[in-house]
Biotite code that builds the C-alpha atoms (Angstrom):
import biotite.structure as struc

atoms = struc.array([
    struc.Atom([49.589, 239.926, 117.401], chain_id="A", res_id=1, res_name="THR", atom_name="CA", element="C"),
    struc.Atom([49.151, 238.355, 120.812], chain_id="A", res_id=2, res_name="ASN", atom_name="CA", element="C"),
    struc.Atom([48.892, 240.998, 123.568], chain_id="A", res_id=3, res_name="HIS", atom_name="CA", element="C"),
    struc.Atom([48.742, 240.053, 127.245], chain_id="A", res_id=4, res_name="LYS", atom_name="CA", element="C"),
    struc.Atom([46.494, 242.471, 129.121], chain_id="A", res_id=5, res_name="GLU", atom_name="CA", element="C"),
    struc.Atom([46.957, 240.749, 132.493], chain_id="A", res_id=6, res_name="LEU", atom_name="CA", element="C"),
    struc.Atom([49.899, 238.718, 133.744], chain_id="A", res_id=7, res_name="THR", atom_name="CA", element="C"),
    struc.Atom([49.621, 236.680, 136.944], chain_id="A", res_id=8, res_name="LEU", atom_name="CA", element="C"),
    struc.Atom([52.814, 235.580, 138.638], chain_id="A", res_id=9, res_name="ASN", atom_name="CA", element="C"),
    struc.Atom([53.006, 233.397, 141.716], chain_id="A", res_id=10, res_name="GLU", atom_name="CA", element="C"),
    struc.Atom([55.666, 235.569, 143.377], chain_id="A", res_id=11, res_name="THR", atom_name="CA", element="C"),
    struc.Atom([55.309, 238.959, 141.687], chain_id="A", res_id=12, res_name="ALA", atom_name="CA", element="C"),
    struc.Atom([51.520, 239.274, 141.818], chain_id="A", res_id=13, res_name="GLY", atom_name="CA", element="C"),
    struc.Atom([49.405, 240.700, 139.004], chain_id="A", res_id=14, res_name="ALA", atom_name="CA", element="C"),
    struc.Atom([50.663, 243.037, 136.278], chain_id="A", res_id=15, res_name="THR", atom_name="CA", element="C"),
    struc.Atom([48.233, 244.924, 134.066], chain_id="A", res_id=16, res_name="PHE", atom_name="CA", element="C"),
    struc.Atom([49.473, 246.072, 130.678], chain_id="A", res_id=17, res_name="ARG", atom_name="CA", element="C"),
    struc.Atom([46.753, 248.694, 130.297], chain_id="A", res_id=18, res_name="THR", atom_name="CA", element="C"),
    struc.Atom([44.394, 250.715, 132.490], chain_id="A", res_id=19, res_name="ARG", atom_name="CA", element="C"),
    struc.Atom([42.414, 249.263, 135.385], chain_id="A", res_id=20, res_name="VAL", atom_name="CA", element="C"),
    struc.Atom([38.813, 250.273, 135.875], chain_id="A", res_id=21, res_name="ARG", atom_name="CA", element="C"),
    struc.Atom([36.773, 249.101, 138.856], chain_id="A", res_id=22, res_name="ILE", atom_name="CA", element="C"),
    struc.Atom([33.026, 249.581, 138.481], chain_id="A", res_id=23, res_name="GLY", atom_name="CA", element="C"),
    struc.Atom([30.451, 249.418, 135.725], chain_id="A", res_id=24, res_name="THR", atom_name="CA", element="C"),
    struc.Atom([29.882, 253.079, 134.902], chain_id="A", res_id=25, res_name="SER", atom_name="CA", element="C"),
    struc.Atom([30.709, 254.593, 131.537], chain_id="A", res_id=26, res_name="THR", atom_name="CA", element="C"),
    struc.Atom([31.717, 257.945, 133.043], chain_id="A", res_id=27, res_name="GLU", atom_name="CA", element="C"),
    struc.Atom([34.717, 259.457, 131.271], chain_id="A", res_id=28, res_name="THR", atom_name="CA", element="C"),
    struc.Atom([37.764, 259.798, 133.506], chain_id="A", res_id=29, res_name="ALA", atom_name="CA", element="C"),
    struc.Atom([40.453, 262.449, 133.075], chain_id="A", res_id=30, res_name="ASN", atom_name="CA", element="C"),
    struc.Atom([42.577, 261.005, 130.265], chain_id="A", res_id=31, res_name="THR", atom_name="CA", element="C"),
    struc.Atom([45.806, 262.155, 131.941], chain_id="A", res_id=32, res_name="ASN", atom_name="CA", element="C"),
    struc.Atom([44.985, 260.259, 135.139], chain_id="A", res_id=33, res_name="PHE", atom_name="CA", element="C"),
    struc.Atom([42.951, 257.214, 134.138], chain_id="A", res_id=34, res_name="ASP", atom_name="CA", element="C"),
    struc.Atom([45.374, 254.364, 134.829], chain_id="A", res_id=35, res_name="ASP", atom_name="CA", element="C"),
    struc.Atom([43.292, 253.354, 137.834], chain_id="A", res_id=36, res_name="LEU", atom_name="CA", element="C"),
    struc.Atom([39.634, 254.384, 138.003], chain_id="A", res_id=37, res_name="VAL", atom_name="CA", element="C"),
    struc.Atom([37.377, 253.446, 140.911], chain_id="A", res_id=38, res_name="ILE", atom_name="CA", element="C"),
    struc.Atom([33.741, 254.315, 140.340], chain_id="A", res_id=39, res_name="GLU", atom_name="CA", element="C"),
    struc.Atom([30.276, 253.935, 141.738], chain_id="A", res_id=40, res_name="ASN", atom_name="CA", element="C"),
    struc.Atom([27.907, 256.543, 140.341], chain_id="A", res_id=41, res_name="VAL", atom_name="CA", element="C"),
    struc.Atom([25.055, 255.160, 142.475], chain_id="A", res_id=42, res_name="ALA", atom_name="CA", element="C"),
    struc.Atom([26.766, 256.073, 145.777], chain_id="A", res_id=43, res_name="GLY", atom_name="CA", element="C"),
    struc.Atom([30.066, 256.443, 147.576], chain_id="A", res_id=44, res_name="HIS", atom_name="CA", element="C"),
    struc.Atom([33.244, 255.067, 146.082], chain_id="A", res_id=45, res_name="SER", atom_name="CA", element="C"),
    struc.Atom([36.786, 254.900, 147.313], chain_id="A", res_id=46, res_name="GLY", atom_name="CA", element="C"),
    struc.Atom([39.799, 252.908, 148.270], chain_id="A", res_id=47, res_name="MET", atom_name="CA", element="C"),
    struc.Atom([40.876, 251.473, 151.621], chain_id="A", res_id=48, res_name="SER", atom_name="CA", element="C"),
    struc.Atom([44.432, 250.819, 152.760], chain_id="A", res_id=49, res_name="ILE", atom_name="CA", element="C"),
    struc.Atom([44.813, 248.490, 155.749], chain_id="A", res_id=50, res_name="PHE", atom_name="CA", element="C"),
    struc.Atom([48.065, 248.116, 157.681], chain_id="A", res_id=51, res_name="SER", atom_name="CA", element="C"),
    struc.Atom([49.275, 246.525, 160.899], chain_id="A", res_id=52, res_name="LYS", atom_name="CA", element="C"),
    struc.Atom([48.385, 248.631, 163.967], chain_id="A", res_id=53, res_name="SER", atom_name="CA", element="C"),
    struc.Atom([51.989, 249.788, 164.495], chain_id="A", res_id=54, res_name="ASP", atom_name="CA", element="C"),
    struc.Atom([52.833, 250.280, 160.809], chain_id="A", res_id=55, res_name="SER", atom_name="CA", element="C"),
    struc.Atom([52.138, 252.827, 158.067], chain_id="A", res_id=56, res_name="ASP", atom_name="CA", element="C"),
    struc.Atom([49.825, 252.968, 155.078], chain_id="A", res_id=57, res_name="GLY", atom_name="CA", element="C"),
    struc.Atom([50.989, 255.180, 152.227], chain_id="A", res_id=58, res_name="ALA", atom_name="CA", element="C"),
    struc.Atom([50.706, 256.362, 148.652], chain_id="A", res_id=59, res_name="ILE", atom_name="CA", element="C"),
    struc.Atom([54.027, 257.208, 147.007], chain_id="A", res_id=60, res_name="TYR", atom_name="CA", element="C"),
    struc.Atom([54.697, 259.401, 143.961], chain_id="A", res_id=61, res_name="PHE", atom_name="CA", element="C"),
    struc.Atom([57.729, 258.959, 141.727], chain_id="A", res_id=62, res_name="GLY", atom_name="CA", element="C"),
    struc.Atom([59.056, 259.054, 138.196], chain_id="A", res_id=63, res_name="ASP", atom_name="CA", element="C"),
    struc.Atom([61.419, 256.988, 136.062], chain_id="A", res_id=64, res_name="VAL", atom_name="CA", element="C"),
    struc.Atom([64.449, 258.275, 137.990], chain_id="A", res_id=65, res_name="GLU", atom_name="CA", element="C"),
    struc.Atom([63.208, 258.159, 141.593], chain_id="A", res_id=66, res_name="ALA", atom_name="CA", element="C"),
    struc.Atom([60.436, 256.254, 143.322], chain_id="A", res_id=67, res_name="ASN", atom_name="CA", element="C"),
    struc.Atom([59.933, 258.537, 146.358], chain_id="A", res_id=68, res_name="ASN", atom_name="CA", element="C"),
    struc.Atom([59.391, 262.115, 145.209], chain_id="A", res_id=69, res_name="LEU", atom_name="CA", element="C"),
    struc.Atom([56.279, 262.620, 147.285], chain_id="A", res_id=70, res_name="GLY", atom_name="CA", element="C"),
    struc.Atom([54.103, 260.710, 149.693], chain_id="A", res_id=71, res_name="GLN", atom_name="CA", element="C"),
    struc.Atom([50.898, 260.710, 151.649], chain_id="A", res_id=72, res_name="ILE", atom_name="CA", element="C"),
    struc.Atom([51.331, 258.512, 154.696], chain_id="A", res_id=73, res_name="LYS", atom_name="CA", element="C"),
    struc.Atom([49.210, 257.519, 157.674], chain_id="A", res_id=74, res_name="TYR", atom_name="CA", element="C"),
    struc.Atom([51.145, 256.309, 160.719], chain_id="A", res_id=75, res_name="SER", atom_name="CA", element="C"),
    struc.Atom([49.104, 254.051, 162.977], chain_id="A", res_id=76, res_name="HIS", atom_name="CA", element="C"),
    struc.Atom([51.719, 254.310, 165.746], chain_id="A", res_id=77, res_name="GLY", atom_name="CA", element="C"),
    struc.Atom([51.446, 258.101, 166.075], chain_id="A", res_id=78, res_name="SER", atom_name="CA", element="C"),
    struc.Atom([47.896, 258.380, 164.681], chain_id="A", res_id=79, res_name="ASN", atom_name="CA", element="C"),
    struc.Atom([48.974, 261.097, 162.247], chain_id="A", res_id=80, res_name="ALA", atom_name="CA", element="C"),
    struc.Atom([48.709, 261.809, 158.516], chain_id="A", res_id=81, res_name="MET", atom_name="CA", element="C"),
    struc.Atom([51.795, 263.289, 156.839], chain_id="A", res_id=82, res_name="THR", atom_name="CA", element="C"),
    struc.Atom([52.391, 264.854, 153.462], chain_id="A", res_id=83, res_name="PHE", atom_name="CA", element="C"),
    struc.Atom([56.028, 264.763, 152.359], chain_id="A", res_id=84, res_name="ALA", atom_name="CA", element="C"),
    struc.Atom([58.186, 265.792, 149.432], chain_id="A", res_id=85, res_name="THR", atom_name="CA", element="C"),
    struc.Atom([61.259, 264.132, 147.967], chain_id="A", res_id=86, res_name="ASN", atom_name="CA", element="C"),
    struc.Atom([63.397, 264.323, 151.102], chain_id="A", res_id=87, res_name="ASP", atom_name="CA", element="C"),
    struc.Atom([60.933, 262.008, 152.855], chain_id="A", res_id=88, res_name="GLY", atom_name="CA", element="C"),
    struc.Atom([60.479, 264.422, 155.763], chain_id="A", res_id=89, res_name="ASN", atom_name="CA", element="C"),
    struc.Atom([56.939, 265.569, 156.517], chain_id="A", res_id=90, res_name="ALA", atom_name="CA", element="C"),
    struc.Atom([56.075, 268.985, 155.111], chain_id="A", res_id=91, res_name="SER", atom_name="CA", element="C"),
    struc.Atom([52.653, 268.900, 156.770], chain_id="A", res_id=92, res_name="LEU", atom_name="CA", element="C"),
    struc.Atom([51.448, 266.678, 159.617], chain_id="A", res_id=93, res_name="THR", atom_name="CA", element="C"),
    struc.Atom([47.817, 266.372, 160.702], chain_id="A", res_id=94, res_name="LEU", atom_name="CA", element="C"),
    struc.Atom([47.422, 264.656, 164.067], chain_id="A", res_id=95, res_name="ASP", atom_name="CA", element="C"),
    struc.Atom([44.503, 263.214, 166.028], chain_id="A", res_id=96, res_name="SER", atom_name="CA", element="C"),
    struc.Atom([44.492, 266.273, 168.310], chain_id="A", res_id=97, res_name="GLY", atom_name="CA", element="C"),
    struc.Atom([43.281, 268.361, 165.308], chain_id="A", res_id=98, res_name="LEU", atom_name="CA", element="C"),
    struc.Atom([46.690, 270.053, 165.010], chain_id="A", res_id=99, res_name="ASN", atom_name="CA", element="C"),
    struc.Atom([48.363, 270.923, 161.718], chain_id="A", res_id=100, res_name="ALA", atom_name="CA", element="C"),
    struc.Atom([52.149, 271.217, 161.893], chain_id="A", res_id=101, res_name="THR", atom_name="CA", element="C"),
    struc.Atom([54.091, 272.763, 159.012], chain_id="A", res_id=102, res_name="PHE", atom_name="CA", element="C"),
    struc.Atom([57.783, 271.921, 158.746], chain_id="A", res_id=103, res_name="ALA", atom_name="CA", element="C"),
    struc.Atom([58.512, 275.159, 156.890], chain_id="A", res_id=104, res_name="GLY", atom_name="CA", element="C"),
    struc.Atom([56.816, 278.514, 156.565], chain_id="A", res_id=105, res_name="GLY", atom_name="CA", element="C"),
    struc.Atom([53.141, 279.026, 155.837], chain_id="A", res_id=106, res_name="LEU", atom_name="CA", element="C"),
    struc.Atom([52.210, 281.324, 152.966], chain_id="A", res_id=107, res_name="ILE", atom_name="CA", element="C"),
    struc.Atom([48.579, 282.304, 152.546], chain_id="A", res_id=108, res_name="VAL", atom_name="CA", element="C"),
    struc.Atom([47.339, 283.944, 149.335], chain_id="A", res_id=109, res_name="ASN", atom_name="CA", element="C"),
    struc.Atom([50.569, 283.763, 147.335], chain_id="A", res_id=110, res_name="GLU", atom_name="CA", element="C"),
    struc.Atom([48.582, 284.803, 144.247], chain_id="A", res_id=111, res_name="GLY", atom_name="CA", element="C"),
    struc.Atom([47.578, 288.186, 145.763], chain_id="A", res_id=112, res_name="SER", atom_name="CA", element="C"),
    struc.Atom([43.884, 287.405, 145.317], chain_id="A", res_id=113, res_name="ASN", atom_name="CA", element="C"),
    struc.Atom([41.064, 289.335, 146.952], chain_id="A", res_id=114, res_name="ASP", atom_name="CA", element="C"),
    struc.Atom([40.764, 286.595, 149.574], chain_id="A", res_id=115, res_name="ALA", atom_name="CA", element="C"),
    struc.Atom([40.420, 286.941, 153.334], chain_id="A", res_id=116, res_name="ASP", atom_name="CA", element="C"),
    struc.Atom([42.045, 284.919, 156.115], chain_id="A", res_id=117, res_name="PHE", atom_name="CA", element="C"),
    struc.Atom([40.442, 284.349, 159.503], chain_id="A", res_id=118, res_name="ARG", atom_name="CA", element="C"),
    struc.Atom([41.481, 282.668, 162.757], chain_id="A", res_id=119, res_name="VAL", atom_name="CA", element="C"),
    struc.Atom([38.921, 281.877, 165.459], chain_id="A", res_id=120, res_name="GLU", atom_name="CA", element="C"),
    struc.Atom([39.628, 281.616, 169.177], chain_id="A", res_id=121, res_name="SER", atom_name="CA", element="C"),
    struc.Atom([37.493, 279.943, 171.819], chain_id="A", res_id=122, res_name="ASN", atom_name="CA", element="C"),
    struc.Atom([35.331, 283.036, 172.322], chain_id="A", res_id=123, res_name="GLY", atom_name="CA", element="C"),
    struc.Atom([36.033, 285.276, 169.333], chain_id="A", res_id=124, res_name="GLU", atom_name="CA", element="C"),
    struc.Atom([34.981, 284.442, 165.783], chain_id="A", res_id=125, res_name="GLU", atom_name="CA", element="C"),
    struc.Atom([37.349, 287.029, 164.284], chain_id="A", res_id=126, res_name="PHE", atom_name="CA", element="C"),
    struc.Atom([40.333, 286.816, 166.650], chain_id="A", res_id=127, res_name="MET", atom_name="CA", element="C"),
    struc.Atom([42.581, 287.503, 163.662], chain_id="A", res_id=128, res_name="LEU", atom_name="CA", element="C"),
    struc.Atom([41.297, 288.672, 160.302], chain_id="A", res_id=129, res_name="ARG", atom_name="CA", element="C"),
    struc.Atom([43.282, 289.651, 157.245], chain_id="A", res_id=130, res_name="VAL", atom_name="CA", element="C"),
    struc.Atom([41.159, 291.592, 154.744], chain_id="A", res_id=131, res_name="ASP", atom_name="CA", element="C"),
    struc.Atom([42.847, 290.739, 151.450], chain_id="A", res_id=132, res_name="GLY", atom_name="CA", element="C"),
    struc.Atom([40.858, 293.188, 149.332], chain_id="A", res_id=133, res_name="GLY", atom_name="CA", element="C"),
    struc.Atom([41.494, 296.244, 151.524], chain_id="A", res_id=134, res_name="ASN", atom_name="CA", element="C"),
    struc.Atom([44.981, 295.294, 152.810], chain_id="A", res_id=135, res_name="ASN", atom_name="CA", element="C"),
    struc.Atom([43.974, 295.406, 156.470], chain_id="A", res_id=136, res_name="ARG", atom_name="CA", element="C"),
    struc.Atom([44.589, 293.293, 159.584], chain_id="A", res_id=137, res_name="VAL", atom_name="CA", element="C"),
    struc.Atom([42.073, 293.137, 162.410], chain_id="A", res_id=138, res_name="GLY", atom_name="CA", element="C"),
    struc.Atom([42.401, 291.761, 165.913], chain_id="A", res_id=139, res_name="ILE", atom_name="CA", element="C"),
    struc.Atom([39.019, 290.855, 167.475], chain_id="A", res_id=140, res_name="ALA", atom_name="CA", element="C"),
    struc.Atom([37.130, 292.680, 164.730], chain_id="A", res_id=141, res_name="THR", atom_name="CA", element="C"),
    struc.Atom([35.303, 291.435, 161.660], chain_id="A", res_id=142, res_name="GLN", atom_name="CA", element="C"),
    struc.Atom([35.800, 294.618, 159.642], chain_id="A", res_id=143, res_name="ASN", atom_name="CA", element="C"),
    struc.Atom([39.148, 296.323, 160.238], chain_id="A", res_id=144, res_name="PRO", atom_name="CA", element="C"),
    struc.Atom([38.812, 299.983, 159.237], chain_id="A", res_id=145, res_name="SER", atom_name="CA", element="C"),
    struc.Atom([42.530, 300.789, 159.102], chain_id="A", res_id=146, res_name="THR", atom_name="CA", element="C"),
    struc.Atom([45.715, 298.956, 158.160], chain_id="A", res_id=147, res_name="THR", atom_name="CA", element="C"),
    struc.Atom([45.953, 297.594, 161.736], chain_id="A", res_id=148, res_name="PHE", atom_name="CA", element="C"),
    struc.Atom([42.763, 297.639, 163.822], chain_id="A", res_id=149, res_name="HIS", atom_name="CA", element="C"),
    struc.Atom([42.574, 296.257, 167.368], chain_id="A", res_id=150, res_name="VAL", atom_name="CA", element="C"),
    struc.Atom([39.313, 295.964, 169.312], chain_id="A", res_id=151, res_name="THR", atom_name="CA", element="C"),
    struc.Atom([39.779, 295.578, 173.052], chain_id="A", res_id=152, res_name="GLY", atom_name="CA", element="C"),
    struc.Atom([42.608, 296.234, 175.475], chain_id="A", res_id=153, res_name="ASP", atom_name="CA", element="C"),
    struc.Atom([46.158, 296.041, 174.204], chain_id="A", res_id=154, res_name="SER", atom_name="CA", element="C"),
    struc.Atom([49.468, 295.732, 175.996], chain_id="A", res_id=155, res_name="THR", atom_name="CA", element="C"),
    struc.Atom([52.829, 296.466, 174.436], chain_id="A", res_id=156, res_name="PHE", atom_name="CA", element="C"),
    struc.Atom([55.807, 295.271, 176.445], chain_id="A", res_id=157, res_name="ALA", atom_name="CA", element="C"),
    struc.Atom([58.366, 296.924, 174.181], chain_id="A", res_id=158, res_name="GLY", atom_name="CA", element="C"),
    struc.Atom([58.656, 300.180, 172.295], chain_id="A", res_id=159, res_name="ASN", atom_name="CA", element="C"),
    struc.Atom([55.905, 301.466, 170.030], chain_id="A", res_id=160, res_name="VAL", atom_name="CA", element="C"),
    struc.Atom([57.137, 303.556, 167.144], chain_id="A", res_id=161, res_name="THR", atom_name="CA", element="C"),
    struc.Atom([54.835, 305.840, 165.180], chain_id="A", res_id=162, res_name="MET", atom_name="CA", element="C"),
    struc.Atom([56.021, 307.601, 162.070], chain_id="A", res_id=163, res_name="SER", atom_name="CA", element="C"),
    struc.Atom([54.545, 309.504, 159.180], chain_id="A", res_id=164, res_name="GLN", atom_name="CA", element="C"),
    struc.Atom([54.792, 307.834, 155.772], chain_id="A", res_id=165, res_name="SER", atom_name="CA", element="C"),
    struc.Atom([54.351, 310.994, 153.700], chain_id="A", res_id=166, res_name="ASN", atom_name="CA", element="C"),
    struc.Atom([54.938, 314.730, 153.898], chain_id="A", res_id=167, res_name="ALA", atom_name="CA", element="C"),
    struc.Atom([51.287, 315.656, 154.458], chain_id="A", res_id=168, res_name="SER", atom_name="CA", element="C"),
    struc.Atom([50.058, 316.557, 157.909], chain_id="A", res_id=169, res_name="SER", atom_name="CA", element="C"),
    struc.Atom([48.065, 314.005, 159.899], chain_id="A", res_id=170, res_name="SER", atom_name="CA", element="C"),
    struc.Atom([47.562, 312.999, 163.517], chain_id="A", res_id=171, res_name="ASP", atom_name="CA", element="C"),
    struc.Atom([49.798, 310.283, 164.892], chain_id="A", res_id=172, res_name="LEU", atom_name="CA", element="C"),
    struc.Atom([47.368, 309.750, 167.777], chain_id="A", res_id=173, res_name="ILE", atom_name="CA", element="C"),
    struc.Atom([43.668, 310.231, 167.142], chain_id="A", res_id=174, res_name="ASN", atom_name="CA", element="C"),
    struc.Atom([41.531, 309.825, 170.263], chain_id="A", res_id=175, res_name="GLN", atom_name="CA", element="C"),
    struc.Atom([37.910, 308.822, 169.698], chain_id="A", res_id=176, res_name="ASN", atom_name="CA", element="C"),
    struc.Atom([35.623, 308.631, 172.729], chain_id="A", res_id=177, res_name="THR", atom_name="CA", element="C"),
    struc.Atom([32.308, 306.819, 172.341], chain_id="A", res_id=178, res_name="HIS", atom_name="CA", element="C"),
    struc.Atom([29.531, 307.117, 174.902], chain_id="A", res_id=179, res_name="GLY", atom_name="CA", element="C"),
    struc.Atom([29.766, 308.983, 178.201], chain_id="A", res_id=180, res_name="THR", atom_name="CA", element="C"),
    struc.Atom([32.968, 307.427, 179.513], chain_id="A", res_id=181, res_name="GLY", atom_name="CA", element="C"),
    struc.Atom([36.380, 309.031, 179.662], chain_id="A", res_id=182, res_name="THR", atom_name="CA", element="C"),
    struc.Atom([39.183, 308.147, 177.290], chain_id="A", res_id=183, res_name="SER", atom_name="CA", element="C"),
    struc.Atom([42.782, 308.859, 178.270], chain_id="A", res_id=184, res_name="ARG", atom_name="CA", element="C"),
    struc.Atom([46.191, 308.721, 176.708], chain_id="A", res_id=185, res_name="ILE", atom_name="CA", element="C"),
    struc.Atom([48.864, 308.282, 179.348], chain_id="A", res_id=186, res_name="ILE", atom_name="CA", element="C"),
    struc.Atom([52.561, 308.784, 178.722], chain_id="A", res_id=187, res_name="ALA", atom_name="CA", element="C"),
    struc.Atom([54.876, 307.853, 181.574], chain_id="A", res_id=188, res_name="GLN", atom_name="CA", element="C"),
    struc.Atom([58.583, 308.241, 181.915], chain_id="A", res_id=189, res_name="SER", atom_name="CA", element="C"),
    struc.Atom([60.429, 306.498, 184.684], chain_id="A", res_id=190, res_name="ASN", atom_name="CA", element="C"),
    struc.Atom([63.636, 308.333, 185.544], chain_id="A", res_id=191, res_name="THR", atom_name="CA", element="C"),
    struc.Atom([65.862, 307.976, 188.564], chain_id="A", res_id=192, res_name="THR", atom_name="CA", element="C"),
])
């Protein structure tokens, strides 16, 4: 039987009937994803996509029914990388200003793992910390000791509601003074 492994067409380009492997290594690729293998076990390897300076470079994902179910696209005009799903709209955009923009909500730790989440500010390493193992949130503290732990001054512009979650007796306000300074709890009511 005569099998064509490579077909060259003047207008349609090259068509490969089987897998394409670039490189000389004998490393075994994942058999589910080995249609195109680029290898260089002696150093870096990769792929480059070049486009016009006001155009896009992209990788599209599809199936036998639709050719645009997902995409990774770099836009030279806006200098941004987008990740999109089948509607073609960006789900995540990474721009040159080091910003990540999510089109929908952001869920962290959907699997309920013992994993922490941390956000740094310009001067505070633990500006926001979620302790996944102990179910605690800390503001400006590395180790929150209660469900919600704030280190530093706090301002609440609206109402603050405190309630007891069980029938046992406990303090709603517990004042701890450290050092020789004075600690105060001030309640004001403005009536006319």
